[in-house]
N, C-alpha and C positions, 0 to 999 in steps of 0.2 A: 474870233480869236479862238486858240485850239483849248479843250477842254480834255482833261488828264488828271482821272480820279485814283487815288490811292484804293487799295482793295483787299480783302482776307485773301489771301495767296494759299493754295492749297498745294503743300510740298513735300518732298521725301526725305527723313531724317540725314543728316551727313554722311551715315555710314552706307548707305545705298543709293547715294546722288549718283556716283557715277555709273552705275548699273543700270540705274533707272532712266538717265537720260538720252535719246535715242536723234536721231536726223528727223528731219521733217517725213511724213508719209509720203510727197510728191517726190522725192530725189531718187527712189527706188521702186522698184518691181517686188511682187509677191514673193519669188524666190528668194532673191536678194535679203527681203526683209525677215523671211523665214531662217537664213543663216547667219543675220545678224544677232537675232536672239535666240539664236541657238543654245541651250542651257544656261539661259539667263532666264529667271523666272521673274526677277525684277523690271525687266526691259518695258517700257511705255508702249514700245512696238504691238505687246499682247492688246492692246485698247485701240491706238491709232491704225494699225494693222491688224485686225484680230482674226482674218482671215487663216493667216498662218497658226493658228489653234483649231483648223478645220481641215476638212478631209483635203489634199491637191485636188484643185481641179474646182472649186468653191467660186462660186460667183460672186467677186467682189462687193456688189452692190446688191446682192440677196439679204434680205431681210434677217438670214441667222446671221449674217457675218454684225450687223448693226446690233443686234440680241446680242451677240457674245462679246461684243465691246462693251455695252453695260453690265453683262456681268461680271468681265473682268475689272470694269473700274469699279465694280462697289467691291469686288475681292481686293483691290489694294488697299482702299479705305480702311476697309474692315480688319484687314491684317497692319495695318497701321504704315504701309508703304506709304501713303501718303496723308497728311494731316495739314488741317486747316490753320492758319492763323487766329488769333483771337480779336484780333482789330485790323481795321484799314493800315494798308502800309504801302510804300515805295519800294521797289526792289532796283538795284544797278547788276546788270548783266555785260560784264565785259568779257570781250577776245580778242585771243592773241594769234596772231597767221606772222610768219617771216620776219619774227620780232618786233612789230608794230601792233600795238593791243586800242582798239577802239572800245569806247564806254557808252552804252545805254541806258537809256531809265526806262524801268518795267512798269508800266502803270496802265488803267484801264480808257481806253480810247473810247470817243463818244458816238453812240450809233448815229446821234442827230447831226454830229458833224460832218459822219460819210454820207448822207443823205443833202446835207445843205451843201456841199462842198470845201468844207472846211478842210477835210481830207480828200486831197487829190489823188488823182492816179494818172499813169499814163499808158496803162494798156488794157485790151479788150480781155474781157472773162467769158470762157464757153460756160453756155446753159447747164451740161452735162456735169462740170466739175464743180459746179454750184453748188447744185443739189446734192450731190453727193456730201459735200462736208455739211450741208445744210443738215440732211437728217442726220451725221456725225452729231453736229452739236447739239440738236433737238433731241435725242434721243437719253444723250448722256448729260442734258444740262449744263453743259460745260464748253468752254474755250480752252482746249487740251494744249494748242500750238498756237504760240506767238506771232504775230504778223510783225514783219522788218518795216519798220518806219523812219523817214528824217526830217529833220527840220533846219531852218536858220540857224545855227549856231546863237546860244545866248550867254554871254561873259559869265552873268549871277547863278545859271544853271551848271555850267562847267564849273564854277569854283566849289558849288556843294559836293558836286560828285568828286570833284579832286579831295574834299575836307574829308569824306565819308570814305572813300578808298585808304587815305593816307592815315585816318586814325583808328579804324578798325579791321581785325583779321576776317578773312572774307568768310560767308558761310561754306561755299562747296568751291573750292578749287583743284582742278584735275585738268589733265591732257589726255584728248581722244584718240583714239586709233589713226586717226588720219595726221596726228601732230598738232592739232590746232588748240591751244589754251582755251579754256573757259573759266570762268571768275565771276562769283554772286556774292552781293553784300543786299542786307535787309536795313533799310533805314527804318528806325523806329522812335525817333526824335518826333513830338507833336508838333514844335515850332519850326522844323527841317518841313515836314508835310505840308504842311500849309505854306511854309512861304514856296514851296517847289508850285504846287496846285495855282497858287496868286500870281507865279513869273510863267507859265502854259499861258492864262487867261490875258495876262496884261504885255506879253514881250513876244509871243509866238503866235502870229496870224495864220498860217496855216501849216498843217503838217502835210508829207508827202509819203503814200505807198512805193519801199524801194523792193521790195521783194513778200509776194504772198497776197497777190490780187485777189483769187479765189475765196483764200479762206477769210480775207478782211470784208469779201463781199457777202461771204456765206453768213458769218457773222451780223453783219451789218441786218442782213435779210432777217434773220430769225430772230433778232432782237425785236425788228418793225412788225414782224407777225405776232410775236409775245404780247407786245403792247395793243395790238389791235381785238387781239383774243381776251386782254382783261378788262371788264369792264370796271373795275377799281384802280386803274393804273393812275400813278401817281408822276412818275417820271426819274423816282428814285430808286427804282427797282436794278438790281444788279444787270438784268437783262439790258438795262440799255446803254451798256456797256462791253467792250470785248478787248483782251488779251493784246498789248502790243508792245514791244520794245521800240524806244526811241532814241536816235542817233542821231547827233550833231553832224550836219552834212558836212563839215571841214575835216571829219575824221575818219567818212568811208569812200572807198575808191572802185570802182565798177570794173571788173575784169572783163577781158574780151569774150565774143562768143561768135564761134566759128562755124564754117558751112562746109558739108564733105556731100559731093554730086555722086549717084550711083552709076551713071552713064555721059559721054559727051554728045547725047542727041545726035547721032548721025556725022558728029565731026571728027577730024582726025586731030589728034593735038596741034600739029603745024596749023588748021585750018581755025581752030581756036583762035591760037597766038594771032595770027593775020587778023581776024575780027574783031579783036579786042583791041587793037591799036588804034582803030576809030575814035575810041574814047578813053585810051590809056597810053601812056608811056610805057612801053613794055620793055622790061630789063629781064635777061638770066641773068639768075645769079648763083648757081650750079648745084651742087648735091647737097652741100652743108645747109640746116635750119634757116630762112631768114625772115625775121618778124618784122612787121611793121613799127615804122618809129613814129610816126605821125600821122594826123586828121588827114583823112584822103589818100592815104596809101595804103595797100592791101598786099598780101605776098598771096602768091600761087603756087600749087605743087602737083604738078602733072608728068606722066611719064618718066618720071624719075628724076626732075630738075627743079628748082625753085625759080619763082619769078617775082619780080617787083612790077607792081600797077600803080600808076601814078595818075590819079584822075586828071583829066584834063577840064579845064574852066567850065564849057560849057555841061558838063553834066550835074554841077550841083548848084543851090543857090543860097549864099549865103545869108541873106534875109528872111529865109524861111527856116524853121524851125525844126521841120521835117524835113524837107529837101534838101538840106545841109548835111543828115546824117551819112556817114559811109554805109549802111545798111540800106539807106533808101538810094545810094548810089548802086550798089552791087545789086540789089533787086530791080530794079529799073535796067541797066545797062548791059547788066551779067545775065542773072537768071532767069528774067522773061525776055532778053532779046535774042540770047544765043541759045537758052539750054528749055525754052517754053515753061517755064514755071512761074507759075502767075500767084498762086495761094500757098503762102507757105504754111500755114495751117493743114492744108489737107494734102499737099502732094507728098506720093512716098517715095521721090526720086530723092529728096532732099532732106539730110537730118543735120541736126546740131551738137557742136560739142561745146563745153564750157572752155575756158580758156584754164582753169586750173588743171586741168590736164595736158598741158603744154602741148606744143606745136608739134613735137613727137610723137603725138595720138593720131593727128591730121595725116602724118607722113605713115604711120602703119598701119591705117585704114586704106591707104591708097596702094601702097604696094602690095597688100595682101590678096590683091583683085577686089576685095568688098566694093571698093568706092572706086572712081576714074580720077575725080579730081576733088582739090581741097583748097578753100578759100579762107585765110586768117584775114581779119580785120582789127583796126587801133579802135582801143576801149573807147565806149562812152564816156562824157566827164558828168559828174554830179550837177555841173551847172546847166549841161546841154537837157538831162533829167528835167531838172527843175523849171527850166525855162517852157519845154514841151507840156506839162502837167499845167502852169500858169496859163499858158494859151489854151486850154483846152482840147488839145489836139491827142492824138493816141500813135504812140510809137509802134513802128511795123513791129511783128512777131519776133521772138527771141531775138531782142537786140542788148537785156543789159544780164549779167551774171555776178552776181554779189559770194564772195566767200570772206570767212567761215560762216556755214549756215548754221544759222539759229538751233541751239538742241533742246528738244522740249523735254516737258517734262520737270524743269528746275522749278517753274510754277503754273500751276493750273489757276484759271479765273470760273469760279462756280456761279452759274446762273440765277440759280435759286435762295442765293445768299440772303 
């Protein structure tokens, strides 16, 4: 069963929380981070993307970048921009997008749960990205950025969250520049804290990494390394846990994750359409944007026109949690078969566009000549994600996209507490 512990959160004062909170480090490049933090000394990007305070062109994986992160993190605490709670607590972090709010419980997830498979994953991680975040966690002795978890919804947990939200004002409450709302409550009642910990232990058999596989792996590996290097290890140290926001599965929705390709691999648009008819029922839909409406249906934009592609029965296996995925169908029967794109992680001919940008972004990139063709997919369901994680399988790359992204800085978990 899942272990979710309260912890002494390191948090900003109310008056600067909006300025300090920032997007996760991995959804931007250095130039974008520099621009986001411009004129804002409180932005946590000065810690999570500390290269923005160094000369342009500095290697983001250099020791001076990590040293700068440590320097800035120390400064944030010395100036009182981050203050630690006196006792362990849980927190509620809610996000609002398009009028819908999802409520997550912020707690310290267990390193043992990750190592033992109680925390389940559905994506592979890259060692280079793991190493970068491991170094960042180790030098700062803190989990700066929460990972995004989900779990099978539990009525009693939902009731506690609902009662807390309705009975007290949020500690932080703001709308970010992207229009998404962020709301944050502190749970201070000892009886409620004990009840929540017990409910996870008895009612939640597994938790699932929804977003943040590299941060999760890095945090768990740092904890494992620290225990191995501590001859007086007891199991109660803060490094045995890491920062996570846990959302019930029935409140989450996965957004589509689409593909754009730079060339037609020597084919003309007519050639491509003819070849696709072996595996898809192809219908021209005209110049207006066409969005897939159901599983196994795709839309394609090429040569100024949208097309509906309906996968034929032989292209998928409903009894195979991976074989039934639309990303698998597209990879096998389009990208590999007609474009010779075998490795989505390494190919330089394909790029991925989160559905939050809309299908107009696909059309724009093709019309500009930057890309030759675009494919839009119907989003994966939460149940598909859970089924794959439960089966021990791994989803193909770039399958899921979650929005809104968790803001970093509303609460931090220190490993030396």
